[in-house]
C-alpha positions as CSV (number, residue, x, y, z in Angstrom):
1,M,4.2,3.8,-25.9
2,E,2.0,5.3,-28.9
3,Q,-0.5,8.1,-28.2
4,N,-3.6,6.2,-28.8
5,S,-2.3,3.1,-26.5
6,K,-1.1,5.6,-23.6
7,L,-4.5,7.1,-23.8
8,D,-6.0,3.6,-23.5
9,Y,-3.6,2.8,-20.6
10,L,-4.5,6.0,-18.8
11,K,-8.3,5.3,-19.1
12,K,-7.8,2.0,-17.7
13,Y,-6.5,3.2,-14.4
14,S,-8.6,6.4,-14.5
15,K,-10.2,5.1,-10.9
16,K,-14.0,5.4,-12.2
17,R,-15.9,3.4,-14.6
18,N,-16.0,4.6,-18.3
19,G,-13.6,7.1,-16.8
20,S,-12.4,10.1,-19.1
21,V,-8.8,11.0,-20.0
22,K,-7.8,13.8,-22.1
23,L,-4.4,14.9,-23.0
24,I,-4.3,19.0,-22.9
25,S,-3.2,20.6,-26.4
26,D,-1.4,23.7,-26.8
27,S,-4.6,25.4,-27.9
28,D,-6.6,23.9,-25.1
29,L,-4.1,25.6,-22.6
30,N,-5.4,29.0,-23.5
31,Y,-9.1,28.0,-22.5
32,L,-8.0,26.6,-18.8
33,D,-8.3,29.3,-16.2
34,I,-7.3,26.9,-13.3
35,L,-3.7,27.6,-14.1
36,T,-1.5,30.0,-12.3
37,Q,0.7,32.3,-14.1
38,E,3.7,30.2,-12.9
39,W,2.0,26.7,-14.2
40,Y,0.9,28.5,-17.5
41,K,4.3,29.9,-18.1
42,I,5.6,25.9,-17.8
43,F,3.1,24.6,-20.1
44,K,3.2,27.1,-22.9
45,E,6.9,26.2,-23.2
46,K,7.3,24.3,-26.5
47,S,10.4,22.6,-25.9
48,T,10.0,19.4,-23.5
49,E,13.5,19.8,-22.2
50,N,13.1,23.2,-21.1
51,R,9.5,22.3,-19.6
52,I,11.2,19.6,-17.6
53,K,13.9,22.2,-16.2
54,L,10.9,24.5,-15.5
55,I,8.9,22.0,-13.6
56,L,11.8,20.6,-11.8
57,H,13.2,24.1,-10.7
58,R,9.9,24.3,-9.0
59,W,10.6,21.0,-7.0
60,E,14.0,22.1,-6.1
61,Q,12.7,25.6,-4.9
62,Y,10.1,24.2,-2.6
63,V,11.3,20.7,-1.7
64,G,14.9,20.6,-3.0
65,S,16.7,19.2,0.1
66,E,13.5,17.1,1.1
67,L,13.3,15.0,-2.1
68,R,16.7,15.5,-3.4
69,N,16.9,11.8,-4.4
70,T,13.6,11.9,-6.3
71,I,14.6,15.1,-8.0
72,S,17.9,13.7,-9.2
73,Y,16.2,10.6,-10.7
74,L,13.6,12.7,-12.6
75,K,16.3,14.8,-13.9
76,E,17.8,11.6,-15.2
77,Y,15.1,9.5,-16.3
78,L,12.0,12.0,-16.9
79,E,11.1,12.1,-20.4
80,H,8.0,14.1,-20.7
81,V,5.5,16.2,-18.8
82,E,2.4,17.3,-20.1
83,L,-1.1,18.3,-18.8
84,I,-3.9,15.7,-18.6
85,E,-7.7,15.9,-18.0
86,V,-8.8,13.0,-15.7
87,N,-12.6,12.8,-15.1
88,E,-12.8,16.5,-15.1
89,R,-9.5,17.2,-12.9
90,I,-6.5,18.8,-14.4
91,S,-3.4,17.3,-13.5
92,V,0.2,16.7,-14.6
93,L,1.3,13.7,-16.1
94,Y,5.1,12.6,-15.5
95,T,6.4,9.8,-18.3
96,V,9.6,8.4,-16.8
97,K,11.5,6.1,-18.9
98,D,14.5,4.2,-17.5
99,N,17.7,2.7,-19.2
100,S,15.8,-0.5,-20.1
101,G,13.0,1.4,-21.7
102,Q,10.5,0.5,-19.1
103,V,8.0,3.5,-18.7
104,A,6.0,4.6,-15.8
105,Y,3.6,7.3,-15.5
106,Y,3.1,9.3,-12.1
107,E,0.5,11.9,-11.3
108,G,1.0,15.2,-9.9
109,R,-2.6,17.2,-9.2
110,L,-2.4,20.8,-9.4
111,P,-1.2,22.4,-6.0
112,Q,-4.3,23.6,-3.7
113,T,-4.9,24.4,-0.1
114,E,-8.3,23.4,0.1
115,N,-9.1,20.0,0.7
116,V,-12.4,17.8,1.6
117,N,-11.0,16.1,4.5
118,N,-12.5,18.2,7.4
119,E,-10.2,16.7,10.1
120,L,-7.1,17.5,8.1
121,K,-8.6,20.9,7.4
122,K,-8.6,21.8,10.9
123,A,-5.2,20.5,11.6
124,W,-3.6,21.9,8.2
125,D,-1.9,25.0,9.9
126,K,-0.1,22.4,12.7
127,L,1.5,20.6,10.2
128,S,5.1,21.2,9.3
129,V,5.9,24.1,6.7
130,S,7.8,21.7,4.5
131,V,4.7,19.5,4.0
132,R,2.2,22.3,3.6
133,S,4.7,23.8,1.1
134,F,4.8,20.8,-1.1
135,Y,1.1,20.4,-1.4
136,E,0.3,24.2,-1.8
137,N,3.2,24.9,-4.4
138,V,4.6,21.6,-6.2
139,H,1.7,19.1,-6.2
140,N,-1.7,18.0,-4.3
141,G,0.0,14.5,-4.2
142,F,2.4,12.6,-6.7
143,Y,2.1,9.1,-6.8
144,C,2.3,6.3,-9.4
145,Y,-0.8,6.9,-11.7
146,A,-1.9,3.4,-12.1
147,S,-2.1,2.3,-8.6
148,G,-2.6,5.7,-6.8
149,S,0.2,4.9,-4.4
150,M,3.9,4.8,-3.6
151,G,3.9,8.5,-3.3
152,L,2.4,11.2,-1.5
153,V,-1.6,11.0,-1.8
154,C,-3.7,13.9,-2.6
155,L,-5.2,15.8,0.2
156,E,-8.5,14.2,-0.5
157,E,-7.1,10.8,0.4
158,V,-4.9,11.6,3.3
159,S,-5.9,8.9,5.9
160,F,-6.9,10.4,9.1
161,L,-5.7,7.5,11.5
162,G,-8.4,8.3,13.9
163,D,-11.1,7.7,11.8
164,D,-13.5,4.9,13.4
165,N,-13.7,3.2,10.0
166,F,-10.3,1.9,10.4
167,E,-9.7,-1.2,12.6
168,W,-6.0,-1.2,13.9
169,S,-5.9,-4.5,15.3
170,I,-2.1,-4.0,15.5
171,I,-2.9,-2.0,18.9
172,E,-3.6,-5.0,20.9
173,D,-0.6,-6.9,19.9
174,L,2.2,-4.2,20.3
175,D,4.8,-4.7,22.8
176,E,5.0,-1.2,24.2
177,P,2.5,1.6,24.6
178,L,1.3,3.4,21.5
179,Q,3.7,6.6,20.8
180,I,1.4,8.7,18.6
181,N,-2.2,10.0,19.3
182,L,-4.3,8.5,16.3
183,N,-6.7,11.3,16.5
184,T,-4.1,14.0,15.8
185,S,-2.3,11.9,13.2
186,F,-2.6,11.5,9.0
187,G,-0.9,9.4,6.7
188,F,0.4,11.3,3.7
189,F,2.3,8.5,2.0
190,S,0.7,5.2,1.0
191,N,2.3,2.2,-0.3
192,G,-0.9,0.8,-1.3
193,M,-0.6,-2.2,1.1
194,G,-2.0,-0.6,4.3
195,T,1.3,1.0,5.3
196,Y,1.6,4.9,5.9
197,V,4.1,7.2,6.6
198,A,2.2,9.2,9.2
199,I,2.3,12.4,10.9
200,D,1.1,13.3,14.2
201,Y,0.7,17.2,14.2
202,N,1.2,17.3,18.1
203,N,4.5,15.7,17.7
204,C,5.8,16.7,14.0
205,E,8.9,19.0,14.9
206,N,11.9,18.5,12.7
207,D,9.6,16.5,10.2
208,N,9.1,13.9,12.6
209,A,7.0,11.0,11.4
210,T,6.0,7.5,12.1
211,L,5.7,4.4,9.7
212,W,2.2,3.0,10.5
213,S,0.9,-0.2,9.3
214,A,-2.2,-2.3,9.8
215,K,-0.1,-5.5,10.2
216,D,3.3,-4.5,11.6
217,E,4.8,-3.1,14.7
218,P,5.2,0.7,14.0
219,E,8.5,2.7,13.4
220,Y,8.7,6.0,15.5
221,N,10.8,9.1,15.4
222,L,11.6,8.7,11.4
223,N,12.4,11.7,9.5
224,F,9.2,12.1,7.2
225,W,11.3,13.2,4.0
226,D,13.7,10.7,4.3
227,V,11.3,7.9,4.4
228,V,9.3,9.5,1.6
229,D,12.0,10.2,-0.7
230,E,13.4,6.7,-0.4
231,W,10.2,5.1,-1.1
232,I,8.9,7.4,-3.9
233,L,12.5,6.5,-5.4
234,I,11.9,2.7,-4.9
235,G,8.2,3.1,-6.7
236,L,10.0,5.0,-9.9
237,E,12.3,2.2,-10.1
238,M,9.9,-0.7,-9.7
239,S,7.3,0.7,-11.9
């Protein structure tokens, strides 16, 4: 996709009317004070191949076993990584191109420990180390740019299942008693159609998770990363 066409595409899905999208140039990089030294080093690298190696090394360092299939796919099909500014937010844009020439764009926001979800903020230290490590060291979410889903959502959009704004009518139709506490559960992965991979922080040993849906019976005692790894891969292959 040519540069102008790519920008038009990115603006179209910027999630904001008349949203702004800008590709960060090498000269712009010198004026960004939001980057840590580690991220600055990655994007000062002129070689695309070396830049990809550096960023995937970061993935392997923190979630190498948890997201091994996703990392393997990115190693094969990741064509480019670059910094973008979307509505005044700095993110990493992943350009993934498969064997058929189909291009998918994924967004990974810069890692952070702060978030605007008060319920999640109170629960943060109770979550598994691996989940916190991804958000604090790799990305504040990694998802399909166009849909904002089929990946780990940013902290600002993690769903608190106990929120009164949610109407979980499925609870009335369950064949057995609910096995998670919605008031201590958060959906970190979204497929964009009402299904989440959720963590109940009172029952998250060994990355225990629940596949939670507004329509279907929940599936309990799943490994969070096994499901997330598989579904990110599905999203990448379908994009």
